[in-house]
N, C-alpha and C positions, 0 to 999 in steps of 0.2 A: 573473818576466819570461819572455815567450815565447822559446823557443829559436830563435835565428837564426844558428847557427854555419854552416849551409849555405844561408843566404839567397842567392837568386840562382842556385842550382844547380838545373838542370832534369834530371829523370830520366824516361826512357821505360821503363816496366815492361811488357815483353811476356811476363810469366810467368803460371803457373797453379799450382794446388794450394797448397803451403805454403812450400817452401824459397825460391823466388824472391820471392813476395809478402812473406815475412818480411824479406828484405833491403831491399826497397823501403820497407816500413813503418818500419824502423829509421832509414833515411835521412830519411824524412818527420818522424820524431820530433825530429830536430835541425835542422829548418827547410828541407829540400829540397822543391821542388815536384815531386811524383811523379804522373805521368800513367799510369794503368793502361790499357793497350790490350787490349781484350777482344773476343771474338767476338760478332757481333750475335746477339740473341735468347738464346743459351746463356750467354755470359759465361765467366768464370773457372770451372773445374770445381768449385772449392770453394764456390761460391755454392749448389750443388745437393746437397751432402752432407746427411747426417742432422743431427739436433739443430738444426732450423730454427725461426726465429721469423718469422712473417708471410712465409714463403717464402724467407728468407735464412738460410744456415747461420751459426752463431755464429763458426766459425773464419774465415769471410770477413770478418766484422765486425772481428775482431781483426787479421788479417794484412793487411788493406787499409785500415786506418785512415788518415785524413788525406790520402787520395789523391783524384785526379780520375779519372773513368771516361770513356773514349772507345771506341766500338765501330767496329772495322774488319774487313772481310772480307779477310784476307791471301791468300786463294785468287784473289781478283779483282785483275787488274792495276791497277785504279783504287785499290783499298785499299792495295796495295803502294806505289803512287806517293805516296799521302798519307803513309804511314809514312816514306818517304824524306824527304819535306818536313819532317816533324816532327823527324827525326833531325838535320837540318842545324843546328838551334839547340839541340840537347841537349848536356849535359855528360856524361851517363851513360846507357847503355842496358843493360838487364838482360833476358836471355831464358832460358827453360828448356825449349825445344823439344828433341826428339831431335836429337843432333848431325848436322849436314848439312841439316836441314830449313830453317833460315833461309837457308843458302847457296842452296838450290834456289829460294827465293822472291826471291833478290836482296837479302836483308836480313841477310846474314852480316857478320862483322867487316870483311872486305876491301871489301865493298860500301858499308858505312856509312863506313868510313875514307876512301873516295874523295870523299864529299860533306862529311865532317867529320873531318879528320885528327887532331884533338885529342880525339876521343871516348874515353871509358873504357867499353869494351864487355865486359860480364860475362856469361859463359855458365854456366849451372848444369844439370848432368845427372847421371845415375847413375854413369857410369864415366869422365867427362871426354871431351875431343875428340881424344885420341890413344890408340894402343894397340889390341890385338885386340878388346877389349870395347866400344870407344867407340860402336859402332852399336847396341848392345843397349839396349832400353828398360828402364826400372827405376824403382822407387819406394823408399820407406823400407824396406819389407819385404825387398826384394832387397838393399839396402845392408846391412841387419843380417845377412842370410844370408852375404853375401860377406866382410864384415869380421870375422867371428868373434863378433860380439855375441850372435847367437842361439845359437851353439854353447856359449858359456861362461855365458850367463845362464839358469841352471836352478836351481830351488829346492833341489835335492839333488844330491849327487854321482852322476854317470852318469844324470841325469834327462833328460826330454824337452827339447829346445831350446825356449827361451821368448823371445818378442818383448818388447822394452822398450816400455812405453806411457808417455807419448805417442810420436809418431813422431819419435824422437830424431835420425835422420839428416837429416830435413828442417830441423829447427830449428838443429842444429849447422851444417849447410851454409849456411843463411840468415845466421847470425851470422858464419860464415867469409867469405861473400861481402861482407857489410857491412864487415868490417874491411879486407879486401884492396882493396875499391873505394876506401875512404878513403886507403889507402896509395898507390894508383895516382893518386888525385886530388892528393895531396900532391906526388908525383913530377912530375905535369903542371905544377903551380904553379911548380916549380923548373926544369923542362926544356922545357916546352911540348909534350911528347910524350904522346899518348894511347897506349893499349895494350889488348890483349885479356887479360882475367882469366878463367882456366878453373877452375871449381870443380866438384868431383865429390863427390856424397853419400858414396860409399864411401871415398874418400880422407879426407874429413873425419872419419869414424868411425875409420879406421885410425890417424890421428894421435893419437887418444886412448889408444891402447895404449902409446905411448912407443916403446920399441925392440923389435926382434925379437931375443931373447936366445939362441935356439937356435944360430945360426951362431957366436956368440961363446963360449958355454959348452959347447956340445955336448949340452945337456939340453933337454927340452921347454920351450917358453916359459912355458906356464901349465898348470895342471890345472883340470878342471871341479870346482869345490869348492862350488858352491851358495852359501849364505849364510855359509859359513865361508871367510875369506880364507886362501889357501894359503901366503902369505908372511909375514903379520903375525898375531900372536896375543897377546891377544885383540882381534879386530877384525872385527865382523860384526853379525849380527842374532840376538837372543836372545829366546826365547819366555817370556812370562809365562802366557798362556792362549791359547785358540784365537782370541780377538779382539784381544789386546794383545801387542805385541812392542816391544822397545827395541833401538836400535842403540848399540853401545858401541865406542869406539875407544881402546885403550890400547896403542899401537903401539911405545912405547919403554919402557925399564926404569923410568924415573921414574913414568910414568903407570900402568904395571902395579903398582908398589908402592902407589900411591894407591888403585887399585882394591882391592888386597888389604886395605888398612887400612879402606876403606869396608865391605868384606864381613866385617871382623874375622876374616880368615884369614891370620894371620901365618905359619902353616905353609906356605901357598902362596908367600908372599914369600920364605921361607927355603929352599924346596925347590931343590936344585942342578939338578934336571932342568928347572926353569923359569927359570934364571938369565939367559938371553938370549932375544931374539926368535927366533933360529934354533932354540934348544932347545925353546922353547914351541911352535913350529910343529910339532914332532914329537909333541907331546902335546896337540894341539888338541882332540881329542874329550873328554878327561877334564877339561880346563880349561873348555870350554864347558858341560859337564854341571854342574860346580861352580857356575858363574855362574848358570845357569838354576835350579838348586836354591835358590840364595840369593834370586833374584828372586821365586820362587814362594812364599817364606816370608812375604811381606808381604800385608796385607789388600787392597792395591791397588797397581797398578804405579806410581802417582804417589808412593807412600810410598818405594819404592825409588829413584825418580828424584831425590827430594829429597835422599837420602843421597849419591847419586852427585854431584849438583850441589855439595853442601856440601864434598865432598872434591876438587873440581876434576877429576872424571873426565868426559871428553867423552862425551856421550850424548844421545839424542833418542828420544822415543816415535815409533813408526812412524805417520805421519799419513795420513789420508784427505784429499781435497780439502775436505770439510766441516770437518774439524779445522782446516785451514789458514785457511779463511775466517773462523773464529772465534778465531784465534790473535792475541794482542795485538801480537806483534812485527811480523808482516807488515803489519798495518794501521797501526800507529803510525809505522813507518819509511816509509810511503808506497809500499811495494812493490806492494801491491794498490791500484789506482786505478780510477776510473770512466771508461770510454770512452763517448762519445756514440754512439748507434745511428743507422743510416741513416734517412733521412726516411720510408722505406716501413714502418718498424717502428712500428706504432701501438697494438698490443694489449698491449704490455709497457712497463715503465718505460724512459725514454729514456737510461738509463745501464746499461752492462754492466761488471762487475768483470773486470779483467785485470791483468797484471803488466808493469811497465816494467823494463828490464834495467839501467838505470844512473841515477844522479843527478849533476847538475852544480851546482857551488856558485853559478854566476852565472845559470843559466837553468832554467826548467821545460821538461819535454818538451813538444813541440808535438803533443798528442794530440787529433785531431779525428775526426769521424765517417767511416765508410766510405761510399763513394758508391753510389747505386743505379746499375744498369746503364745506361751511356750518358748519365748525368746531365749530363756536361760536354761533350757532342758539339759544341754550338754555340759554347761559350766557346773551346774549344781549336782547333776547325777554322776558326773565323773568323780566328785568329791567323796562319794560313798563306794567308789571302786568299780562303777560300771564303765564298760568300754563304749566308744562311739557306735560300734556295730550293735551292741546290745540296746543302747538307747534308741537308735533308729528303728530297730526291729520291734521293740515294744510299743513305741509311739505309732508306728504303722499299723500294728495290730489293733490298738485302741481306736484309731481313726476309722477303721473298717467296721468296728463294732458299735460305734455311737450312732 
């Protein structure tokens, strides 16, 4: 059954790139009507990135699924007037401009609130709308740098800072916005009050660290330990050969003993130096070496994995995307599903494999095609009283000015 949980909810999506469009796509998945407001001619930035099919980037196809596309030139007073008219009947507005930009155009929260007091207005930016860094531009790479992710994500101790791929800050912030928009919508249902939801990419990543332990313990919060977890042992990535690695998590005593049994290393189970997680962390290098020596004794990594599975030891081979596409679990569970491609995609199959983030017992996700640029100009703008002639005239004007 089609997912209609947000049926009747209208979303204006003034976002670009990945974080904001992701939030809008997730709302569309559960039945909201999402109108993606884009620049004439150019559109959303992520339409034009690499990995294109027939002139459209695949990330656009995924992050703007199930939406309608309207092109407005917000630098033109006429475009801003149309945007305000659309906002009068919206439930949610999402924007990802540099803080202050929407205010300068008369489309900030206070402006929209005057014409629609119950609006849920969500802003997504690098550093949020308050504080000394709020005016700084930023992307995922900036957020990973600020939040410590690039500092700690390094293959080896004291190695070069390394970015996480894909752009984790964008997608985490998009999901963060999605969840908090729904919370604000629930609050509005009970109070009638709209509100401004302020989402920062950097804050979304900082949340994932949990707490800052240094002020509490007087010790450094974390060490740069590469693929070796500094607090849990054994818990990390272990090498079989240059092409094959396995993640193993034996973070408590019971799981550690299971691992020792699987390895037929009772001496490691009985060693008093390895009796607790804290003690094992002090001997992490020798324990890791023992595990890798054991892994490398097998004809293939799958032989070792079968033994780990048989003894209930949490493990997983390090997968590439190609591995995952061929993996039975993701396919059979419906995690990987087919998303229809835009009308303009004609040279490839009309379906693109992507991942949905949740399942509902009563509904299917409402996964539709991403729109071509300006595909719904007439449909949407007629709803605010514009004639086809007026729509064509203003769109032609903007095309000439871009």
